[in-house]
C-alpha positions as CSV (number, residue, x, y, z in Angstrom):
1,M,-29.9,8.0,55.4
2,E,-30.4,11.2,53.6
3,I,-27.7,12.3,51.1
4,Q,-26.9,16.0,51.0
5,L,-25.0,17.6,48.1
6,D,-23.9,21.2,48.3
7,L,-23.9,21.7,44.5
8,Y,-27.5,23.1,44.7
9,D,-29.3,25.2,47.3
10,P,-33.1,24.9,47.1
11,E,-33.4,28.6,47.5
12,W,-31.7,29.1,44.1
13,P,-33.9,29.4,41.0
14,L,-34.2,26.1,39.2
15,W,-33.2,27.5,35.8
16,L,-29.7,28.3,37.0
17,P,-28.5,24.6,37.5
18,A,-30.5,23.7,34.4
19,L,-28.6,26.3,32.4
20,A,-25.3,25.0,33.8
21,I,-26.1,21.4,32.8
22,V,-27.1,22.5,29.3
23,L,-23.8,24.4,28.9
24,L,-21.8,21.5,30.2
25,I,-23.6,19.1,27.8
26,V,-22.7,21.5,24.9
27,I,-19.1,21.6,26.0
28,S,-19.0,17.8,26.2
29,A,-20.5,17.7,22.7
30,F,-17.6,19.9,21.5
31,F,-15.1,17.6,23.1
32,S,-16.7,14.5,21.6
33,A,-16.8,16.0,18.1
34,G,-13.2,17.2,18.4
35,E,-12.0,13.8,19.5
36,T,-13.8,12.0,16.6
37,A,-12.8,14.6,14.0
38,L,-9.1,14.3,15.0
39,T,-9.1,10.5,14.5
40,A,-11.2,10.5,11.3
41,A,-9.8,13.6,9.5
42,S,-8.2,12.9,6.2
43,R,-4.5,13.8,6.3
44,P,-4.1,13.9,2.5
45,R,-7.0,16.3,2.2
46,I,-5.8,18.5,5.0
47,H,-2.4,18.5,3.4
48,Q,-3.9,19.7,0.1
49,L,-5.9,22.4,1.8
50,A,-2.7,23.6,3.6
51,K,-0.8,23.7,0.3
52,H,-3.6,25.9,-1.1
53,G,-3.1,28.4,1.6
54,K,-5.9,27.6,4.1
55,R,-4.6,28.9,7.4
56,R,-6.7,26.5,9.6
57,A,-5.4,23.6,7.6
58,N,-1.9,24.4,8.7
59,L,-3.1,24.4,12.3
60,V,-4.8,21.1,11.8
61,K,-1.7,19.6,10.4
62,R,0.2,20.5,13.5
63,L,-2.6,19.2,15.7
64,L,-2.6,15.8,13.8
65,D,1.1,15.5,14.4
66,N,0.4,15.6,18.1
67,S,-3.0,13.8,18.0
68,E,-2.3,11.3,20.8
69,Q,-1.9,14.0,23.5
70,L,-4.8,16.1,22.1
71,I,-7.2,13.2,22.0
72,G,-6.2,12.5,25.6
73,A,-7.0,16.1,26.5
74,M,-10.4,15.8,24.7
75,L,-11.2,12.7,26.7
76,L,-10.1,14.2,29.9
77,G,-12.1,17.4,29.3
78,N,-15.1,15.3,28.2
79,N,-15.1,13.3,31.4
80,I,-14.7,16.3,33.6
81,V,-17.7,18.2,32.2
82,N,-19.9,15.0,32.1
83,I,-19.1,14.2,35.7
84,L,-19.7,17.8,36.7
85,A,-23.0,17.9,34.9
86,S,-24.1,14.6,36.5
87,A,-23.2,15.9,39.9
88,I,-25.2,19.1,39.5
89,A,-28.2,17.1,38.2
90,T,-28.0,14.7,41.1
91,G,-27.8,17.6,43.6
92,V,-30.9,19.3,42.1
93,L,-33.0,16.1,41.9
94,I,-32.1,15.0,45.4
95,A,-33.1,18.4,46.7
96,L,-36.4,18.0,44.9
97,F,-37.2,14.3,45.4
98,G,-35.0,13.1,48.2
99,D,-33.0,9.9,47.8
100,A,-35.1,8.9,44.7
101,G,-33.4,11.8,43.0
102,I,-30.3,9.7,42.6
103,A,-32.2,7.2,40.3
104,Y,-33.9,10.1,38.4
105,A,-30.5,11.8,37.9
106,T,-28.9,8.6,36.6
107,V,-31.7,8.0,34.1
108,V,-31.9,11.6,32.9
109,M,-28.2,12.3,32.7
110,T,-27.5,8.9,30.9
111,V,-30.0,9.9,28.2
112,L,-28.7,13.4,27.9
113,V,-25.0,12.5,27.9
114,V,-25.3,9.5,25.6
115,V,-27.6,11.2,23.0
116,F,-26.5,14.8,23.0
117,A,-22.9,14.7,24.3
118,E,-21.7,11.5,22.8
119,V,-23.6,9.8,20.0
120,A,-25.0,12.8,18.1
121,P,-21.8,14.9,17.9
122,K,-19.7,11.9,17.2
123,I,-21.9,10.7,14.3
124,Y,-21.9,14.2,12.9
125,A,-18.1,14.6,13.2
126,L,-17.6,11.1,11.7
127,N,-19.5,12.1,8.6
128,N,-18.0,15.6,8.4
129,A,-14.5,15.0,9.9
130,D,-12.5,17.4,7.8
131,R,-15.1,20.3,8.2
132,V,-15.4,19.7,11.9
133,V,-11.7,19.5,12.6
134,L,-11.1,22.7,10.7
135,W,-13.9,24.5,12.6
136,L,-12.8,23.2,16.0
137,A,-9.1,23.5,15.5
138,P,-8.6,26.6,17.7
139,I,-10.8,25.1,20.5
140,I,-8.8,21.8,20.3
141,R,-5.5,23.7,20.5
142,T,-6.7,25.8,23.5
143,S,-7.9,22.7,25.2
144,G,-4.6,20.9,24.6
145,I,-2.8,23.8,26.2
146,V,-5.0,24.2,29.2
147,L,-5.3,20.5,29.9
148,G,-1.9,19.6,28.7
149,P,-0.2,19.1,32.1
150,A,-3.1,17.0,33.5
151,T,-3.1,15.0,30.3
152,R,0.6,14.2,30.5
153,A,0.2,13.2,34.1
154,V,-2.6,10.9,33.2
155,Q,-0.7,9.3,30.3
156,T,2.3,8.8,32.6
157,V,0.1,7.0,35.2
158,V,-1.5,4.9,32.4
159,R,1.9,3.8,31.0
160,M,3.2,2.9,34.4
161,A,0.1,0.9,35.2
162,L,0.3,-0.9,31.8
163,R,4.0,-1.6,32.4
164,L,3.3,-3.1,35.8
165,A,0.7,-5.3,34.0
166,G,3.3,-6.5,31.6
167,V,2.1,-4.5,28.6
168,R,4.7,-2.7,26.5
169,L,3.5,0.2,24.3
170,R,5.3,0.6,21.0
171,A,5.0,3.6,18.8
172,G,5.1,1.4,15.7
173,D,6.5,2.1,12.3
174,R,4.5,5.1,11.1
175,V,5.8,4.7,7.5
176,E,4.5,1.2,7.3
177,Q,1.2,2.1,9.0
178,R,0.6,4.9,6.5
179,E,1.5,2.7,3.6
180,E,-1.0,0.2,4.8
181,E,-3.6,3.0,5.1
182,L,-2.8,4.0,1.6
183,R,-3.2,0.5,0.3
184,G,-6.5,0.2,2.0
185,A,-7.7,3.4,0.4
186,I,-6.6,2.1,-3.0
187,D,-8.6,-1.1,-2.4
188,L,-11.6,1.0,-1.5
189,H,-11.2,3.2,-4.6
190,A,-14.4,3.3,-6.7
191,G,-14.9,4.6,-10.2
192,P,-16.1,3.5,-13.6
193,V,-16.0,-0.2,-13.9
194,G,-13.4,-0.3,-16.6
195,D,-11.1,2.4,-15.2
196,E,-11.4,1.4,-11.6
197,R,-9.6,-1.9,-11.9
198,E,-6.7,-0.5,-14.0
199,E,-6.3,2.5,-11.6
200,R,-6.1,0.2,-8.5
201,R,-3.7,-2.1,-10.3
202,M,-1.3,0.8,-11.2
203,L,-1.5,2.4,-7.8
204,R,-0.7,-0.9,-6.1
205,S,2.2,-1.5,-8.5
206,I,3.7,1.9,-7.7
207,L,3.7,1.1,-4.0
208,D,5.3,-2.3,-4.7
209,L,8.3,-0.9,-6.5
210,A,10.3,-0.7,-3.3
211,D,9.5,-4.4,-2.5
212,V,10.1,-6.1,-5.8
213,E,13.6,-7.0,-7.0
214,V,15.0,-6.7,-10.5
215,G,15.4,-10.5,-10.6
216,E,11.7,-10.9,-10.4
217,I,10.9,-8.9,-13.6
218,M,14.0,-9.3,-15.7
219,T,14.1,-11.2,-19.0
220,H,15.9,-14.5,-18.3
221,R,19.2,-15.1,-20.1
222,S,17.7,-18.1,-21.9
223,N,15.4,-15.6,-23.7
224,V,18.0,-12.9,-24.3
225,V,19.3,-12.4,-27.8
226,M,23.1,-12.2,-27.6
227,I,25.9,-12.0,-30.3
228,D,29.4,-13.4,-30.3
229,A,31.7,-10.4,-30.7
230,D,34.2,-12.5,-32.6
231,E,31.9,-13.1,-35.5
232,P,32.5,-11.1,-38.7
233,A,31.0,-7.7,-39.0
234,T,28.6,-8.9,-41.8
235,A,27.3,-11.7,-39.5
236,I,26.8,-9.3,-36.6
237,I,25.0,-6.8,-38.8
238,D,22.7,-9.6,-40.1
239,H,22.0,-10.6,-36.5
240,V,21.0,-7.0,-35.6
241,L,18.8,-6.5,-38.7
242,S,17.0,-9.8,-38.1
243,S,16.4,-9.0,-34.4
244,Q,13.5,-7.0,-33.1
245,Y,15.6,-5.5,-30.3
246,S,17.5,-2.2,-30.4
247,R,20.1,-3.1,-27.8
248,I,21.9,-6.5,-28.0
249,P,24.7,-7.7,-25.6
250,L,28.0,-8.8,-27.1
251,W,30.0,-11.6,-25.5
252,R,33.4,-13.0,-26.1
253,G,34.7,-16.5,-25.2
254,E,31.6,-17.5,-23.2
255,P,28.1,-16.0,-22.8
256,D,28.9,-14.9,-19.3
257,N,31.7,-12.7,-20.5
258,V,29.7,-9.7,-21.8
259,I,32.0,-7.1,-23.2
260,G,29.5,-4.5,-24.4
261,V,26.1,-3.6,-25.7
262,L,25.5,-3.0,-29.4
263,Y,23.0,-0.2,-30.1
264,A,21.2,-0.8,-33.4
265,K,20.7,2.9,-34.1
266,G,24.4,3.6,-33.7
267,L,25.2,0.7,-36.0
268,L,22.8,2.1,-38.7
269,A,24.5,5.5,-38.3
270,E,27.9,3.8,-38.8
271,M,26.7,2.0,-41.9
272,R,25.5,5.3,-43.4
273,K,28.8,7.0,-42.5
274,H,30.6,4.4,-44.6
275,A,28.0,4.3,-47.4
276,G,27.1,0.7,-46.6
277,E,30.6,-0.6,-47.0
278,V,30.5,-3.3,-44.3
279,A,34.2,-4.0,-44.4
280,K,35.0,-0.5,-43.2
281,I,32.5,-0.6,-40.3
282,E,34.1,-0.7,-36.8
283,I,31.7,-2.6,-34.6
284,A,33.7,-1.5,-31.5
285,A,32.8,2.1,-32.3
286,V,29.1,1.6,-31.7
287,V,29.5,-0.7,-28.6
288,T,28.8,0.8,-25.3
289,K,30.2,-0.3,-21.9
290,P,28.0,-2.9,-20.2
291,W,26.2,-1.9,-17.0
292,F,25.8,-4.7,-14.5
293,V,23.3,-4.5,-11.6
294,P,22.6,-7.1,-8.8
295,E,19.5,-9.1,-9.1
296,T,18.5,-8.0,-5.6
297,T,18.2,-4.3,-6.6
298,T,14.7,-3.1,-6.0
299,L,12.7,-1.7,-8.9
300,L,12.5,1.7,-7.2
301,D,16.3,1.9,-6.9
302,Q,16.7,0.7,-10.4
303,L,14.2,3.2,-11.8
304,L,16.1,6.0,-10.0
305,A,19.4,4.6,-11.4
306,F,18.0,4.6,-14.9
307,R,17.0,8.2,-14.6
308,Q,20.3,9.3,-13.1
309,R,22.4,7.5,-15.7
310,R,20.0,8.3,-18.5
311,E,20.1,4.7,-19.6
312,H,17.4,2.2,-20.5
313,F,19.2,-1.1,-20.4
314,A,21.1,-3.1,-17.7
315,L,22.6,-6.6,-17.4
316,V,21.5,-8.5,-14.3
317,V,24.0,-10.6,-12.4
318,D,23.7,-12.8,-9.3
319,E,25.9,-12.8,-6.2
320,Y,28.6,-14.7,-8.0
321,G,28.7,-12.3,-10.9
322,S,27.1,-14.8,-13.4
323,L,24.7,-13.3,-15.9
324,K,21.1,-13.9,-15.0
325,G,19.3,-11.8,-17.7
326,I,18.5,-8.2,-18.7
327,A,16.3,-5.5,-17.2
328,T,15.1,-2.4,-19.1
329,L,13.2,0.8,-18.3
330,E,10.3,-0.6,-20.2
331,D,10.2,-3.7,-17.9
332,I,9.8,-1.4,-14.9
333,L,7.2,0.8,-16.5
334,E,5.2,-2.3,-17.5
335,E,5.2,-3.3,-13.8
336,I,3.2,-0.1,-13.2
337,V,1.0,0.3,-16.3
338,G,0.9,-3.3,-17.7
339,E,2.2,-4.6,-20.9
340,I,3.4,-2.0,-23.4
341,D,3.3,-3.5,-26.9
342,D,4.6,-2.0,-30.1
343,E,4.5,-3.2,-33.7
344,S,7.7,-5.2,-33.3
345,D,6.7,-7.0,-30.1
346,Q,6.0,-10.7,-30.2
347,R,3.9,-11.0,-27.1
348,V,3.5,-14.5,-25.6
349,A,1.2,-14.1,-22.6
350,G,1.6,-17.7,-21.4
351,V,-1.9,-17.7,-20.1
352,R,-4.9,-19.3,-21.9
353,A,-8.4,-18.9,-20.5
354,Q,-10.5,-22.0,-20.7
355,P,-14.3,-22.2,-21.2
356,D,-14.8,-23.7,-17.8
357,G,-13.3,-20.7,-16.0
358,T,-9.8,-22.3,-15.5
359,F,-6.5,-21.2,-17.0
360,A,-3.7,-23.1,-18.7
361,V,-0.6,-21.3,-17.5
362,D,3.1,-21.7,-18.6
363,G,5.3,-22.5,-15.6
364,T,7.4,-19.4,-16.3
365,V,4.5,-16.9,-16.0
366,T,5.2,-14.7,-12.9
367,I,2.8,-14.6,-10.0
368,R,2.8,-10.8,-10.1
369,D,1.5,-10.8,-13.6
370,L,-1.3,-13.2,-12.7
371,N,-2.2,-11.2,-9.5
372,R,-2.4,-7.9,-11.5
373,E,-4.2,-9.4,-14.5
374,F,-6.9,-11.3,-12.6
375,D,-6.9,-9.6,-9.2
376,W,-5.7,-12.7,-7.5
377,H,-3.8,-12.8,-4.3
378,L,-1.2,-15.5,-4.7
379,P,1.9,-15.0,-2.5
380,D,5.1,-14.0,-4.3
381,E,7.4,-13.7,-1.4
382,E,9.0,-17.1,-1.7
383,A,8.7,-17.7,-5.5
384,A,8.4,-15.5,-8.6
385,T,6.8,-17.9,-11.0
386,V,3.9,-20.4,-11.0
387,A,6.2,-23.3,-11.2
388,G,8.3,-21.9,-8.4
389,L,5.3,-21.5,-6.2
390,I,4.2,-25.1,-6.7
391,L,7.7,-26.4,-6.0
392,H,7.9,-24.3,-2.8
393,E,4.5,-25.4,-1.5
394,A,4.6,-29.0,-2.6
395,R,8.2,-29.6,-1.3
396,Q,8.6,-32.1,-4.2
397,I,9.0,-32.3,-7.9
398,P,5.4,-33.3,-9.0
399,V,4.5,-35.6,-11.9
400,V,2.2,-34.9,-14.8
401,G,-1.5,-35.2,-13.7
402,Q,-0.8,-34.5,-10.0
403,E,-3.0,-31.9,-8.3
404,F,-2.3,-29.5,-5.4
405,T,-4.5,-27.0,-3.6
406,F,-2.7,-23.9,-2.2
407,H,-4.2,-20.6,-1.0
408,G,-7.6,-21.5,-2.3
409,F,-6.4,-22.3,-5.8
410,R,-6.1,-25.7,-7.4
411,F,-3.1,-26.5,-9.6
412,R,-2.9,-29.5,-12.0
413,I,0.4,-30.3,-13.6
414,L,-0.1,-30.5,-17.4
415,R,3.4,-30.8,-18.7
416,R,6.9,-31.3,-17.3
417,Q,10.3,-31.2,-19.0
418,R,12.9,-33.0,-17.0
419,N,12.6,-31.4,-13.6
420,Q,11.0,-28.2,-14.9
421,I,7.2,-27.6,-14.7
422,T,6.3,-26.2,-18.1
423,S,2.5,-26.0,-18.0
424,V,-0.1,-25.9,-15.2
425,R,-3.9,-25.7,-15.1
426,V,-4.9,-23.2,-12.5
427,V,-8.4,-23.4,-11.0
428,P,-9.2,-20.1,-9.2
429,P,-11.6,-20.3,-6.2
430,K,-14.7,-19.2,-8.1
431,A,-14.2,-21.9,-10.8
432,A,-13.4,-24.5,-8.2
433,S,-16.7,-23.8,-6.3
434,K,-18.6,-24.1,-9.6
435,S,-17.0,-27.4,-10.4
436,R,-17.9,-28.7,-7.0
437,G,-21.4,-27.5,-7.4
438,H,-21.8,-29.5,-10.6
439,D,-20.3,-32.5,-8.9
């Protein structure tokens, strides 16, 4: 049975269909490059170009906001021209070689389409996505307008078919998706060895501000210097002068009843005002009203509150109103840039590196500090400290000498005070593999 196609008349010159096929392959290459460039283009870079007045960048921004429909148009146009080019080639080769022309057309068009209409333009677009999308932006927009109705019809049919198959399409949370993309870009960030690690740590910490609560970074009340407001003025002044802190909470009756915050600088000004005569100093004149914040406040909200109120110091309370500790602006900044020490700081890291690659860690050390310092990935969703993580994972109060393995790390209990884990030896995965190798 002889197959006849009307796409080619043997009386026509051979260069005419050949030219049509070449043009269709070129158009297909444009569609392929446009599709890849749309998916691979860097939104941040396009945004920066648009801010600097590049007109095509503004067009690309609008195209990226409607990328799903435009990619559908690119795919539809690509398939149309590829099928048309294959049909013309099949007609020509059948006219020249009979039924064998079908096989010849299949081989020839597969090579042409795969190499010149798909792989080559897509590889180029993938490696030059921003440049290609800026160059092809008008063509992409025109294609989207021309093929828009057909693309929407195809998308409707596809959604109906998927719905019948039990598949539900969800748009997803674009904010979360973009944040994950940003986190991935931070992890891939490369630079000088010393700076790279610090930059990644700070950038990740900024993104975490909205997820970390004040209760996780506050100074616990057991470590807070507080003064009884009923003490004599001389005793209060002695406490302030012997303390390294500039703001000290005052309580009356019981430590939970904080009545104000004493500012050391204000106290010194009051002393100078009265020429050092302590008896004349009014402590109440230099005490500010306490500011209480819930322990569940996120660091981002607290940072904005510090800026709005122009304050650096807040008292943290739990849901029952009991004092849990204090949080300062410096605490939040340290979450971003790391520890900020001055000449009066008495820094106790609570982490002691051992020669064998392990670490002796105080139970009160926070997981976030360990993760940032050593690029670990211990979870901190259920517990804020090392001791808390062990209790959460072990589901028991361990005894001294007991060992646990969680999340690739090995934990050995070194000291315990009553029911509180006070010291732990942490063996990270690398140190654990070395020790097993020696065994």
